[in-house]
Backbone as CSV, one residue per row, in Angstrom:
resi,resn,N_x,N_y,N_z,CA_x,CA_y,CA_z,C_x,C_y,C_z
1,MET,-3.106,-26.367,-17.606,-3.065,-25.775,-16.273,-1.940,-26.369,-15.427
2,ASP,-1.743,-27.684,-15.499,-0.679,-28.311,-14.704,0.684,-27.736,-15.067
3,ASP,0.904,-27.495,-16.376,2.187,-26.931,-16.799,2.374,-25.526,-16.224
4,LEU,1.299,-24.742,-16.208,1.384,-23.384,-15.667,1.692,-23.419,-14.173
5,LEU,1.025,-24.299,-13.442,1.254,-24.395,-12.000,2.684,-24.821,-11.691
6,GLN,3.185,-25.810,-12.445,4.560,-26.272,-12.212,5.561,-25.188,-12.586
7,SER,5.267,-24.466,-13.655,6.153,-23.389,-14.072,6.211,-22.287,-13.022
8,LEU,5.068,-21.954,-12.440,5.028,-20.917,-11.407,5.820,-21.360,-10.182
9,ARG,5.686,-22.606,-9.790,6.462,-23.131,-8.667,7.962,-23.018,-8.957
10,SER,8.359,-23.382,-10.168,9.779,-23.361,-10.525,10.326,-21.940,-10.537
11,VAL,9.531,-21.003,-11.051,9.957,-19.606,-11.100,10.171,-19.076,-9.680
12,LEU,9.253,-19.403,-8.784,9.392,-18.935,-7.398,10.556,-19.617,-6.689
13,GLN,10.742,-20.907,-6.932,11.866,-21.606,-6.309,13.191,-21.011,-6.766
14,ASP,13.305,-20.708,-8.052,14.529,-20.098,-8.564,14.743,-18.713,-7.956
15,ALA,13.656,-17.951,-7.786,13.775,-16.615,-7.200,14.261,-16.695,-5.759
16,VAL,13.781,-17.677,-5.014,14.234,-17.866,-3.630,15.727,-18.184,-3.602
17,ARG,16.182,-18.982,-4.551,17.615,-19.299,-4.609,18.446,-18.071,-4.956
18,ARG,17.884,-17.195,-5.788,18.622,-15.988,-6.166,18.638,-14.938,-5.063
19,HIS,17.724,-15.063,-4.103,17.611,-14.068,-3.033,17.646,-14.755,-1.663
20,PRO,18.739,-15.411,-1.328,18.806,-16.138,-0.053,18.845,-15.181,1.130
21,ALA,18.318,-15.628,2.254,18.287,-14.818,3.471,18.567,-15.705,4.670
22,GLU,18.887,-15.061,5.784,19.212,-15.787,7.007,17.997,-16.030,7.891
23,VAL,16.902,-15.287,7.662,15.691,-15.452,8.464,14.500,-15.061,7.597
24,LEU,13.370,-15.694,7.825,12.126,-15.374,7.118,11.178,-14.695,8.089
25,PHE,10.758,-13.468,7.765,9.713,-12.815,8.551,8.401,-13.505,8.208
26,PHE,7.849,-14.209,9.189,6.804,-15.200,8.921,5.509,-14.831,9.619
27,SER,4.502,-14.441,8.833,3.207,-14.097,9.412,2.312,-15.311,9.582
28,GLY,2.512,-16.324,8.744,1.585,-17.454,8.703,0.539,-17.279,7.630
29,GLY,0.568,-16.133,6.924,-0.313,-15.930,5.783,0.177,-16.712,4.586
30,LEU,-0.586,-16.657,3.503,-0.266,-17.471,2.326,1.125,-17.169,1.784
31,ASP,1.470,-15.897,1.627,2.701,-15.527,0.931,3.939,-16.031,1.662
32,THR,3.992,-15.795,2.972,5.167,-16.259,3.715,5.118,-17.766,3.963
33,SER,3.930,-18.354,3.953,3.852,-19.813,4.074,4.450,-20.489,2.839
34,ILE,4.193,-19.921,1.663,4.803,-20.452,0.439,6.317,-20.305,0.511
35,LEU,6.790,-19.168,0.995,8.242,-18.991,1.135,8.818,-19.982,2.134
36,ALA,8.062,-20.293,3.183,8.526,-21.293,4.151,8.640,-22.665,3.498
37,VAL,7.696,-22.990,2.623,7.768,-24.255,1.881,9.038,-24.307,1.048
38,LEU,9.395,-23.170,0.436,10.517,-23.120,-0.499,11.868,-22.906,0.182
39,THR,11.858,-22.587,1.482,13.114,-22.354,2.217,13.116,-23.208,3.485
40,PRO,13.306,-24.498,3.354,13.124,-25.395,4.508,14.184,-25.283,5.597
41,SER,15.244,-24.509,5.358,16.340,-24.524,6.334,16.570,-23.209,7.068
42,ILE,15.806,-22.149,6.768,16.073,-20.889,7.468,15.064,-20.685,8.599
43,PRO,15.463,-19.970,9.646,14.570,-19.754,10.795,13.334,-18.929,10.414
44,LEU,12.260,-19.144,11.156,11.012,-18.405,10.985,10.827,-17.486,12.183
45,LEU,10.556,-16.203,11.921,10.381,-15.224,12.991,9.014,-14.578,12.872
46,HIS,8.229,-14.674,13.943,6.875,-14.113,13.970,6.804,-13.019,15.023
47,ILE,6.169,-11.899,14.669,6.025,-10.760,15.573,4.543,-10.550,15.866
48,CYS,4.211,-10.347,17.142,2.824,-10.067,17.495,2.788,-9.182,18.734
49,LEU,1.650,-8.573,18.975,1.467,-7.734,20.150,1.013,-8.589,21.333
50,GLU,1.731,-8.548,22.400,1.406,-9.203,23.671,0.757,-10.575,23.503
51,ASP,-0.557,-10.660,23.671,-1.206,-11.967,23.671,-1.369,-12.567,22.278
52,GLY,-0.841,-11.894,21.266,-0.896,-12.424,19.914,-2.083,-11.906,19.143
53,GLY,-2.000,-12.061,17.841,-3.102,-11.699,16.959,-3.600,-12.933,16.238
54,GLU,-4.466,-12.724,15.274,-5.044,-13.845,14.539,-3.987,-14.617,13.764
55,ASP,-2.922,-13.936,13.352,-1.881,-14.603,12.564,-1.154,-15.684,13.345
56,LEU,-1.050,-15.535,14.652,-0.200,-16.436,15.427,-0.633,-17.892,15.287
57,ARG,-1.935,-18.128,15.326,-2.371,-19.533,15.238,-2.086,-20.115,13.860
58,TYR,-2.129,-19.268,12.816,-1.769,-19.745,11.481,-0.270,-20.012,11.403
59,ALA,0.530,-19.101,11.955,1.977,-19.288,11.936,2.368,-20.573,12.660
60,GLU,1.759,-20.816,13.813,2.074,-22.030,14.565,1.615,-23.275,13.806
61,ALA,0.459,-23.187,13.146,-0.054,-24.347,12.406,0.833,-24.675,11.212
62,VAL,1.262,-23.659,10.475,2.139,-23.900,9.328,3.476,-24.460,9.797
63,ALA,4.034,-23.891,10.870,5.309,-24.377,11.384,5.206,-25.844,11.800
64,ARG,4.107,-26.198,12.458,3.908,-27.608,12.836,3.824,-28.484,11.598
65,HIS,3.055,-28.046,10.613,2.872,-28.843,9.396,4.197,-29.069,8.678
66,LEU,5.036,-28.055,8.647,6.321,-28.154,7.954,7.445,-28.655,8.856
67,ASN,7.093,-28.940,10.127,8.081,-29.413,11.096,9.222,-28.423,11.239
68,ARG,8.847,-27.165,11.458,9.828,-26.081,11.555,9.751,-25.425,12.916
69,ASP,10.895,-24.963,13.388,10.931,-24.164,14.611,10.430,-22.757,14.301
70,LEU,9.708,-22.182,15.240,9.162,-20.844,15.069,9.536,-19.995,16.279
71,THR,10.194,-18.879,16.031,10.499,-17.917,17.094,9.411,-16.852,17.101
72,VAL,8.804,-16.638,18.259,7.734,-15.650,18.402,8.226,-14.534,19.308
73,ARG,8.188,-13.325,18.814,8.550,-12.143,19.618,7.262,-11.406,19.959
74,ARG,6.918,-11.414,21.240,5.708,-10.733,21.707,6.097,-9.329,22.183
75,VAL,5.470,-8.334,21.596,5.779,-6.930,21.885,4.730,-6.385,22.843
76,SER,5.157,-5.759,23.925,4.194,-5.172,24.854,3.620,-3.885,24.270
77,ILE,2.464,-3.490,24.778,1.840,-2.254,24.309,2.750,-1.064,24.594
78,GLU,3.388,-1.056,25.761,4.271,0.055,26.103,5.478,0.108,25.168
79,GLU,6.025,-1.046,24.817,7.129,-1.075,23.853,6.689,-0.489,22.514
80,ALA,5.503,-0.884,22.094,5.005,-0.421,20.798,4.795,1.090,20.790
81,LEU,4.179,1.605,21.849,3.947,3.047,21.922,5.274,3.806,21.974
82,SER,6.252,3.260,22.675,7.552,3.922,22.774,8.286,3.935,21.437
83,ALA,8.018,2.929,20.603,8.708,2.842,19.310,8.066,3.710,18.234
84,LEU,6.824,4.134,18.450,6.119,4.889,17.409,6.889,6.115,16.912
85,PRO,7.458,6.949,17.797,8.188,8.115,17.284,9.327,7.736,16.334
86,GLU,10.064,6.688,16.673,11.166,6.288,15.805,10.648,5.751,14.478
87,VAL,9.541,5.008,14.508,8.956,4.495,13.271,8.513,5.652,12.378
88,VAL,7.915,6.681,12.972,7.512,7.863,12.202,8.737,8.544,11.608
89,ARG,9.809,8.624,12.368,11.032,9.264,11.866,11.624,8.470,10.707
90,ILE,11.623,7.148,10.806,12.180,6.315,9.737,11.329,6.411,8.481
91,ARG,10.021,6.299,8.645,9.120,6.248,7.496,8.749,7.632,6.970
92,ARG,8.924,8.680,7.810,8.587,10.053,7.420,7.147,10.149,6.932
93,THR,6.251,9.631,7.764,4.840,9.586,7.402,3.975,9.629,8.650
94,PHE,2.723,10.082,8.480,1.721,9.908,9.532,0.520,9.150,8.973
95,ASP,0.815,8.252,8.061,-0.175,7.361,7.456,-0.896,6.581,8.565
96,PRO,-2.227,6.463,8.496,-2.934,5.693,9.536,-2.577,4.219,9.552
97,ALA,-1.826,3.756,8.546,-1.388,2.356,8.529,-0.118,2.131,9.339
98,LEU,0.288,3.097,10.143,1.520,2.947,10.930,1.546,1.705,11.831
99,PRO,0.410,1.240,12.384,0.477,-0.016,13.147,1.024,-1.186,12.334
100,ASN,0.792,-1.191,11.004,1.429,-2.205,10.154,2.941,-2.105,10.237
101,ASP,3.433,-0.870,10.176,4.875,-0.654,10.181,5.505,-1.043,11.509
102,LEU,4.759,-0.905,12.591,5.302,-1.296,13.892,5.679,-2.773,13.920
103,ALA,4.826,-3.616,13.359,5.132,-5.048,13.339,6.431,-5.302,12.591
104,LEU,6.611,-4.621,11.471,7.819,-4.817,10.677,9.043,-4.228,11.375
105,TYR,8.871,-3.098,12.018,9.968,-2.487,12.768,10.510,-3.461,13.814
106,PHE,9.613,-4.081,14.576,10.067,-5.001,15.613,10.632,-6.285,15.013
107,ALA,10.188,-6.667,13.824,10.780,-7.827,13.163,12.250,-7.557,12.836
108,PHE,12.532,-6.391,12.278,13.920,-6.054,11.976,14.746,-5.902,13.256
109,ALA,14.168,-5.250,14.263,14.904,-5.062,15.507,15.258,-6.404,16.139
110,GLU,14.300,-7.330,16.155,14.550,-8.645,16.746,15.560,-9.432,15.925
111,ALA,15.416,-9.405,14.612,16.353,-10.130,13.757,17.771,-9.601,13.931
112,ARG,17.902,-8.294,14.010,19.216,-7.693,14.203,19.812,-8.110,15.547
113,SER,18.969,-8.127,16.595,19.462,-8.506,17.921,19.886,-9.971,17.971
114,LEU,19.298,-10.802,17.094,19.654,-12.217,17.035,20.870,-12.469,16.154
115,GLY,21.395,-11.408,15.553,22.614,-11.538,14.764,22.416,-11.785,13.289
116,PHE,21.182,-11.687,12.807,20.932,-11.907,11.384,21.284,-10.653,10.586
117,GLY,21.825,-10.867,9.392,22.181,-9.747,8.534,21.293,-9.593,7.323
118,SER,20.392,-10.550,7.102,19.477,-10.468,5.961,18.151,-11.122,6.332
119,ALA,17.075,-10.613,5.747,15.738,-11.130,6.048,14.928,-11.234,4.770
120,MET,14.092,-12.256,4.701,13.201,-12.454,3.559,11.790,-12.038,3.945
121,THR,11.103,-11.353,3.035,9.718,-10.941,3.258,8.837,-11.405,2.098
122,GLY,7.539,-11.354,2.312,6.574,-11.739,1.285,6.098,-10.570,0.447
123,ASP,6.793,-9.444,0.491,6.388,-8.257,-0.257,6.266,-8.559,-1.746
124,GLY,5.209,-8.032,-2.349,5.039,-8.123,-3.790,4.049,-9.160,-4.263
125,ALA,3.724,-10.146,-3.421,2.789,-11.188,-3.858,1.385,-10.637,-4.049
126,ASP,0.920,-9.827,-3.105,-0.432,-9.269,-3.224,-0.554,-8.363,-4.440
127,GLU,0.498,-7.612,-4.729,0.445,-6.686,-5.850,0.442,-7.427,-7.190
128,GLY,1.304,-8.427,-7.327,1.412,-9.131,-8.597,0.310,-10.136,-8.861
129,PHE,-0.280,-10.663,-7.772,-1.258,-11.745,-7.932,-2.648,-11.379,-7.404
130,ALA,-2.903,-10.093,-7.204,-4.239,-9.593,-6.827,-4.697,-10.158,-5.488
131,GLY,-3.892,-9.932,-4.459,-4.248,-10.441,-3.139,-5.143,-9.537,-2.332
132,TYR,-5.160,-8.227,-2.643,-5.962,-7.291,-1.861,-7.408,-7.294,-2.351
133,PRO,-8.367,-7.437,-1.437,-9.778,-7.466,-1.869,-10.209,-6.242,-2.670
134,TYR,-9.621,-5.067,-2.388,-10.034,-3.873,-3.141,-9.733,-4.016,-4.631
135,MET,-8.816,-4.903,-5.001,-8.407,-5.057,-6.392,-9.385,-5.904,-7.204
136,TRP,-10.191,-6.694,-6.537,-10.883,-7.763,-7.227,-11.909,-7.299,-8.258
137,ASP,-12.418,-6.100,-8.109,-13.409,-5.597,-9.063,-12.826,-4.529,-9.984
138,LEU,-11.499,-4.400,-9.989,-10.840,-3.454,-10.880,-10.498,-4.125,-12.209
139,ASP,-10.105,-3.317,-13.173,-9.585,-3.836,-14.437,-8.136,-4.253,-14.197
140,LEU,-7.950,-5.484,-13.768,-6.628,-5.940,-13.358,-5.641,-5.992,-14.510
141,ALA,-6.131,-6.164,-15.720,-5.229,-6.228,-16.872,-4.453,-4.932,-17.044
142,SER,-5.026,-3.816,-16.622,-4.311,-2.537,-16.703,-3.786,-2.095,-15.331
143,TYR,-4.505,-2.448,-14.262,-4.112,-1.954,-12.943,-2.843,-2.620,-12.426
144,ILE,-2.726,-3.933,-12.540,-1.561,-4.620,-11.984,-0.260,-4.170,-12.660
145,PRO,-0.193,-4.044,-13.991,1.044,-3.514,-14.583,1.387,-2.110,-14.082
146,TRP,0.367,-1.282,-13.874,0.602,0.053,-13.327,1.140,-0.046,-11.903
147,LEU,0.549,-0.934,-11.110,0.901,-1.040,-9.693,2.311,-1.563,-9.493
148,VAL,2.687,-2.620,-10.216,3.986,-3.247,-9.952,5.147,-2.339,-10.351
149,GLN,4.901,-1.361,-11.185,5.948,-0.403,-11.525,6.135,0.648,-10.435
150,ARG,5.181,0.745,-9.522,5.206,1.802,-8.513,5.240,1.288,-7.080
151,MET,5.189,-0.017,-6.891,5.084,-0.540,-5.529,6.345,-0.245,-4.725
152,ARG,6.118,0.205,-3.506,7.181,0.493,-2.537,6.822,-0.202,-1.234
153,PHE,7.833,-0.593,-0.491,7.575,-1.321,0.747,8.426,-0.751,1.869
154,SER,7.804,-0.655,3.045,8.521,-0.102,4.189,9.678,-0.991,4.625
155,ALA,9.656,-2.267,4.231,10.779,-3.149,4.570,12.094,-2.601,4.028
156,ASP,12.054,-1.945,2.870,13.284,-1.398,2.299,13.865,-0.320,3.215
157,GLU,13.001,0.546,3.755,13.463,1.619,4.625,13.944,1.073,5.971
158,PHE,13.213,0.110,6.517,13.643,-0.472,7.792,14.944,-1.257,7.630
159,GLY,15.062,-1.966,6.508,16.296,-2.710,6.271,17.504,-1.791,6.243
160,GLU,17.360,-0.656,5.569,18.460,0.310,5.522,18.739,0.873,6.914
161,TRP,17.677,1.163,7.670,17.837,1.740,9.004,18.592,0.791,9.937
162,PHE,18.249,-0.507,9.857,18.867,-1.492,10.745,20.131,-2.123,10.150
163,GLY,20.506,-1.712,8.945,21.712,-2.248,8.330,21.581,-3.699,7.926
164,MET,20.378,-4.086,7.430,20.134,-5.463,7.021,19.742,-5.528,5.546
165,GLU,20.138,-6.602,4.897,19.721,-6.839,3.519,18.284,-7.383,3.514
166,VAL,17.479,-6.906,2.586,16.091,-7.350,2.470,15.940,-8.174,1.197
167,ARG,15.470,-9.390,1.343,15.265,-10.290,0.193,13.769,-10.435,-0.053
168,GLN,13.348,-10.188,-1.294,11.913,-10.177,-1.649,11.696,-10.973,-2.926
169,PRO,11.610,-12.302,-2.822,11.503,-13.134,-4.031,10.321,-12.794,-4.939
170,TYR,9.199,-12.355,-4.359,8.042,-12.032,-5.195,8.287,-10.779,-6.040
171,ARG,9.298,-9.994,-5.705,9.643,-8.808,-6.486,10.725,-9.095,-7.519
172,ASP,11.229,-10.306,-7.550,12.213,-10.689,-8.551,11.634,-10.409,-9.948
173,PRO,12.398,-9.785,-10.845,11.858,-9.441,-12.170,11.255,-10.619,-12.926
174,VAL,11.839,-11.809,-12.771,11.287,-12.969,-13.468,9.918,-13.335,-12.891
175,VAL,9.775,-13.243,-11.565,8.484,-13.532,-10.931,7.455,-12.480,-11.337
176,VAL,7.867,-11.208,-11.345,6.944,-10.145,-11.747,6.486,-10.348,-13.189
177,ASP,7.424,-10.674,-14.069,7.043,-10.914,-15.475,6.076,-12.081,-15.590
178,ARG,6.327,-13.127,-14.812,5.413,-14.278,-14.861,4.037,-13.886,-14.329
179,ALA,4.009,-13.119,-13.256,2.725,-12.666,-12.712,1.963,-11.841,-13.747
180,LEU,2.662,-10.975,-14.454,2.002,-10.131,-15.453,1.484,-10.946,-16.634
181,SER,2.084,-12.092,-16.867,1.655,-12.922,-17.997,0.423,-13.766,-17.682
182,ILE,0.060,-13.859,-16.407,-1.073,-14.692,-15.993,-2.353,-13.877,-16.094
183,PRO,-3.383,-14.363,-16.765,-4.610,-13.584,-16.936,-5.326,-13.334,-15.612
184,PRO,-6.019,-12.206,-15.498,-6.703,-11.853,-14.246,-7.663,-12.920,-13.743
185,GLU,-8.309,-13.634,-14.657,-9.291,-14.632,-14.218,-8.650,-15.815,-13.498
186,LEU,-7.326,-15.942,-13.555,-6.632,-16.969,-12.785,-6.048,-16.402,-11.488
187,LYS,-6.207,-15.117,-11.273,-5.753,-14.493,-10.029,-6.909,-14.296,-9.060
188,VAL,-8.055,-13.882,-9.573,-9.255,-13.720,-8.747,-10.299,-14.692,-9.275
189,ARG,-10.691,-15.635,-8.434,-11.551,-16.719,-8.914,-12.239,-17.387,-7.730
190,GLU,-13.367,-17.981,-7.985,-14.068,-18.708,-6.923,-13.490,-20.105,-6.757
191,GLU,-13.457,-20.534,-5.518,-13.061,-21.896,-5.173,-14.053,-22.405,-4.144
192,LYS,-14.841,-23.389,-4.525,-15.858,-23.968,-3.644,-16.800,-22.893,-3.093
193,GLY,-17.204,-21.981,-3.976,-18.205,-20.982,-3.627,-17.681,-19.726,-2.961
194,THR,-16.371,-19.642,-2.732,-15.774,-18.461,-2.108,-14.801,-17.807,-3.081
195,ARG,-14.862,-16.491,-3.144,-13.985,-15.752,-4.042,-12.628,-15.513,-3.370
196,PHE,-11.555,-15.781,-4.101,-10.204,-15.637,-3.573,-9.341,-14.812,-4.511
197,GLY,-8.465,-13.997,-3.935,-7.345,-13.456,-4.676,-6.199,-14.442,-4.620
198,LYS,-5.201,-14.236,-5.484,-4.023,-15.114,-5.561,-4.430,-16.570,-5.798
199,TRP,-5.500,-16.766,-6.550,-6.009,-18.119,-6.773,-4.937,-19.009,-7.374
200,ILE,-4.215,-18.506,-8.361,-3.218,-19.321,-9.056,-2.076,-19.703,-8.121
201,LEU,-1.700,-18.806,-7.199,-0.664,-19.138,-6.223,-1.138,-20.243,-5.286
202,ARG,-2.367,-20.135,-4.859,-2.928,-21.146,-3.961,-2.947,-22.519,-4.640
203,LYS,-3.382,-22.540,-5.903,-3.446,-23.813,-6.630,-2.054,-24.408,-6.808
204,ALA,-1.053,-23.546,-7.027,0.302,-24.046,-7.258,0.887,-24.724,-6.027
205,PHE,0.409,-24.326,-4.841,1.005,-24.859,-3.603,-0.014,-25.572,-2.716
206,GLU,-1.160,-25.932,-3.254,-2.179,-26.552,-2.406,-1.808,-27.956,-1.967
207,ASP,-0.856,-28.587,-2.627,-0.409,-29.907,-2.178,0.617,-29.804,-1.049
208,ASP,1.117,-28.596,-0.803,2.135,-28.413,0.231,1.553,-27.968,1.562
209,LEU,0.318,-27.455,1.536,-0.297,-26.897,2.740,-1.700,-27.459,2.912
210,PRO,-2.139,-27.701,4.144,-3.523,-28.157,4.361,-4.504,-27.103,3.836
211,PRO,-5.716,-27.527,3.443,-6.668,-26.588,2.852,-6.950,-25.355,3.703
212,HIS,-7.087,-25.515,5.033,-7.427,-24.352,5.855,-6.288,-23.351,5.936
213,LEU,-5.082,-23.759,5.557,-3.954,-22.843,5.521,-3.737,-22.286,4.118
214,CYS,-3.866,-23.146,3.120,-3.692,-22.691,1.738,-4.803,-21.739,1.307
215,TRP,-6.017,-21.967,1.795,-7.172,-21.179,1.365,-7.664,-20.242,2.468
216,GLN,-6.743,-19.812,3.329,-7.095,-18.838,4.363,-7.361,-17.476,3.725
217,GLY,-8.109,-16.640,4.445,-8.430,-15.315,3.949,-7.284,-14.344,4.130
218,LYS,-7.460,-13.150,3.546,-6.462,-12.086,3.648,-6.709,-11.271,4.903
219,ARG,-5.644,-11.063,5.702,-5.738,-10.252,6.918,-4.744,-9.109,6.848
220,PRO,-5.181,-7.876,7.120,-4.209,-6.788,7.203,-3.157,-7.101,8.262
221,ILE,-1.934,-6.634,8.056,-0.838,-6.932,8.982,-1.191,-6.508,10.396
222,GLU,-1.746,-5.307,10.545,-1.995,-4.802,11.890,-3.038,-5.634,12.621
223,VAL,-3.994,-6.202,11.879,-5.011,-7.055,12.486,-4.409,-8.417,12.830
224,GLY,-3.725,-9.014,11.859,-3.148,-10.326,12.083,-2.125,-10.346,13.195
225,SER,-1.344,-9.277,13.305,-0.301,-9.215,14.331,-0.815,-8.723,15.675
226,GLY,-2.022,-8.157,15.681,-2.589,-7.633,16.919,-2.292,-6.171,17.176
227,PHE,-1.471,-5.531,16.337,-1.087,-4.144,16.586,-2.244,-3.169,16.383
228,SER,-3.321,-3.608,15.782,-4.496,-2.736,15.657,-5.071,-2.376,17.024
229,ARG,-4.761,-3.183,18.053,-5.268,-2.895,19.389,-4.647,-1.636,19.988
230,LEU,-3.594,-1.128,19.364,-2.976,0.109,19.848,-3.865,1.323,19.609
231,ARG,-4.760,1.230,18.656,-5.512,2.416,18.251,-6.300,3.011,19.417
232,GLU,-6.911,2.191,20.237,-7.678,2.714,21.373,-6.775,3.457,22.350
233,ARG,-5.583,2.919,22.609,-4.657,3.586,23.515,-4.217,4.932,22.939
234,VAL,-3.952,4.956,21.648,-3.525,6.187,20.992,-4.632,7.227,21.036
235,MET,-5.866,6.813,20.785,-6.991,7.750,20.789,-7.171,8.397,22.162
236,ALA,-6.859,7.644,23.201,-7.009,8.185,24.555,-5.971,9.260,24.860
237,MET,-4.949,9.371,24.035,-3.876,10.338,24.253,-4.083,11.631,23.461
238,LEU,-5.157,11.710,22.696,-5.377,12.870,21.834,-5.891,14.070,22.627
239,THR,-5.593,15.259,22.115,-6.065,16.511,22.706,-6.844,17.296,21.653
240,ASP,-7.556,18.329,22.093,-8.270,19.195,21.155,-7.294,19.840,20.173
241,GLU,-6.108,20.133,20.631,-5.106,20.740,19.751,-4.714,19.798,18.614
242,ASP,-4.657,18.502,18.911,-4.343,17.532,17.860,-5.389,17.582,16.745
243,TRP,-6.655,17.666,17.128,-7.731,17.667,16.144,-7.800,18.974,15.352
244,ALA,-7.178,20.027,15.873,-7.213,21.332,15.197,-6.118,21.472,14.146
245,ALA,-5.356,20.426,13.904,-4.259,20.495,12.936,-4.791,20.814,11.538
246,PRO,-4.002,21.510,10.726,-4.461,21.956,9.406,-4.336,20.901,8.313
247,VAL,-4.697,19.677,8.631,-4.690,18.597,7.641,-5.964,17.786,7.808
248,ARG,-6.268,16.969,6.812,-7.462,16.120,6.860,-7.065,14.740,7.377
249,PHE,-7.810,14.241,8.376,-7.508,12.940,8.957,-8.524,11.900,8.473
250,PHE,-8.083,10.641,8.437,-8.921,9.556,7.929,-9.322,8.549,8.996
251,THR,-8.603,8.542,10.112,-8.933,7.640,11.220,-8.858,8.428,12.522
252,CYS,-9.469,7.891,13.553,-9.551,8.616,14.827,-8.233,8.632,15.593
253,ASP,-7.257,7.833,15.188,-5.961,7.853,15.856,-4.910,8.635,15.073
254,GLN,-5.215,9.012,13.837,-4.206,9.649,12.990,-3.708,10.998,13.520
255,PRO,-4.532,11.808,14.213,-3.976,13.063,14.740,-2.753,12.859,15.628
256,TYR,-2.697,11.750,16.359,-1.523,11.488,17.196,-0.297,11.233,16.334
257,TYR,-0.455,10.506,15.231,0.673,10.247,14.352,1.159,11.557,13.718
258,TYR,0.219,12.453,13.436,0.610,13.754,12.890,1.418,14.549,13.927
259,ARG,1.012,14.474,15.179,1.774,15.142,16.236,3.212,14.627,16.254
260,LEU,3.356,13.294,16.178,4.692,12.711,16.167,5.464,13.116,14.915
261,TYR,4.773,13.191,13.801,5.425,13.594,12.553,6.014,14.997,12.685
262,CYS,5.237,15.910,13.228,5.725,17.283,13.414,6.941,17.319,14.335
263,GLN,6.936,16.458,15.355,8.048,16.433,16.306,9.298,15.770,15.714
264,MET,9.115,14.674,14.986,10.241,13.864,14.544,10.733,14.212,13.138
265,VAL,9.843,14.740,12.306,10.193,15.009,10.906,10.181,16.506,10.618
266,GLY,9.098,17.170,11.026,8.983,18.605,10.778,7.849,18.937,9.840
267,ALA,8.069,19.917,8.989,7.014,20.404,8.099,6.739,19.422,6.972
268,ILE,5.514,19.429,6.494,5.129,18.605,5.352,5.795,19.169,4.098
269,PRO,6.450,18.330,3.299,7.147,18.835,2.114,6.165,19.307,1.038
270,PRO,6.315,20.516,0.540,5.407,21.023,-0.498,5.695,20.361,-1.840
271,PRO,4.806,20.530,-2.794,5.038,19.930,-4.120,6.304,20.473,-4.780
272,ALA,7.067,19.595,-5.361,8.217,19.988,-6.171,7.730,20.297,-7.586
273,PRO,8.560,20.924,-8.399,8.146,21.174,-9.786,7.685,19.897,-10.484
274,GLY,6.523,19.955,-11.099,5.969,18.789,-11.782,5.078,17.924,-10.917
275,GLU,5.020,18.200,-9.611,4.155,17.441,-8.707,2.849,18.185,-8.482
276,ARG,1.878,17.481,-7.906,0.630,18.100,-7.484,0.534,18.000,-5.965
277,ALA,-0.321,18.808,-5.381,-0.478,18.807,-3.934,-1.485,17.746,-3.502
278,CYS,-1.143,17.011,-2.450,-2.099,16.063,-1.879,-3.312,16.842,-1.390
279,PRO,-4.527,16.422,-1.746,-5.717,17.159,-1.314,-5.993,17.070,0.182
280,ALA,-5.292,16.173,0.885,-5.542,16.013,2.314,-4.518,16.734,3.176
281,CYS,-3.244,16.715,2.767,-2.205,17.309,3.619,-1.349,18.342,2.917
282,GLY,-1.450,18.432,1.587,-0.679,19.409,0.839,0.701,18.947,0.427
283,ALA,1.092,17.742,0.791,2.412,17.242,0.408,2.503,17.043,-1.093
284,GLY,3.711,17.096,-1.625,3.900,16.856,-3.042,3.660,15.402,-3.413
285,MET,2.953,15.188,-4.524,2.677,13.851,-5.047,2.973,13.851,-6.542
286,PRO,3.558,12.768,-7.075,3.685,12.663,-8.524,2.312,12.796,-9.190
287,GLN,2.298,13.293,-10.397,1.026,13.561,-11.072,0.165,12.310,-11.213
288,ASP,0.790,11.152,-11.404,-0.001,9.936,-11.618,-0.174,9.105,-10.354
289,ALA,0.274,9.644,-9.210,0.174,8.885,-7.957,-1.268,8.795,-7.482
290,ARG,-1.607,7.669,-6.864,-2.932,7.477,-6.291,-2.880,7.420,-4.764
291,HIS,-1.699,7.614,-4.223,-1.519,7.477,-2.777,-0.486,8.490,-2.313
292,CYS,-0.767,9.159,-1.212,0.193,10.096,-0.622,0.985,9.362,0.448
293,ARG,2.277,9.292,0.272,3.087,8.540,1.244,3.288,9.306,2.536
294,VAL,2.950,10.592,2.573,3.103,11.367,3.805,1.920,11.172,4.742
295,CYS,0.683,11.270,4.205,-0.490,11.169,5.074,-1.345,9.935,4.833
296,GLY,-1.079,9.218,3.738,-1.857,8.027,3.464,-3.079,8.240,2.617
297,TYR,-3.313,9.482,2.147,-4.474,9.755,1.282,-4.440,8.810,0.089
298,SER,-5.612,8.285,-0.243,-5.711,7.383,-1.385,-7.017,7.644,-2.119
């Protein structure tokens, strides 16, 4: 086990060297905390809504532990609502997970305004090492190889939009191959009576982070950053006409995102030859897809 842990650390350290960046988008979660350990000299940038979300206290705690400066960009609710149309236009989606994308949008905007030309993200760790709770009861031996071949991240689209390079060490082919070689029982496992995803990653870096930071739980971006608080404001802006749209909605705020989609993007793209129609919105989906990138159906 010690050899495996040291090997995983070395693989990740090499990947960070191969994908250098000028700033780390830092949530304070496990994945970006490990990257902070491995990149001791680049700035840390944290994005949150107004008074902050749950992630902020973790980000501040990790920064203190590593003796690092942390830049915090607090986004007002009005700023966030004003940015939603542009985020919909960039992502070309009315997925109910758009509050997640808002946090990333403001991270790129802030980094660009500070003069940075490249940013590092923690994308890919949850997919390769079973970080999402929904994965824990699946057949990971077959699901993770399927997933890592299809994973897409909004950071790629935002990076292109803002003219910035995106560095994603967890997506490095060597890291992905190493993740695929690790058996599922070392990715999802109990530690002191609690079940964790990314168990092997936590064990590899538990000497670098205090236990309450290394063994913290998984938080959705929108919750950790506080952007989930936008949903109530968005719901208050809905009309009967929004609810009458000819698509199936999954959350009470999604009709507003669909309104913006129609304004900023236009019609939903129909299936191309060889595709199937999304059962919720009718958009084209690859035959083996499990998620519609237009409406978020899964």
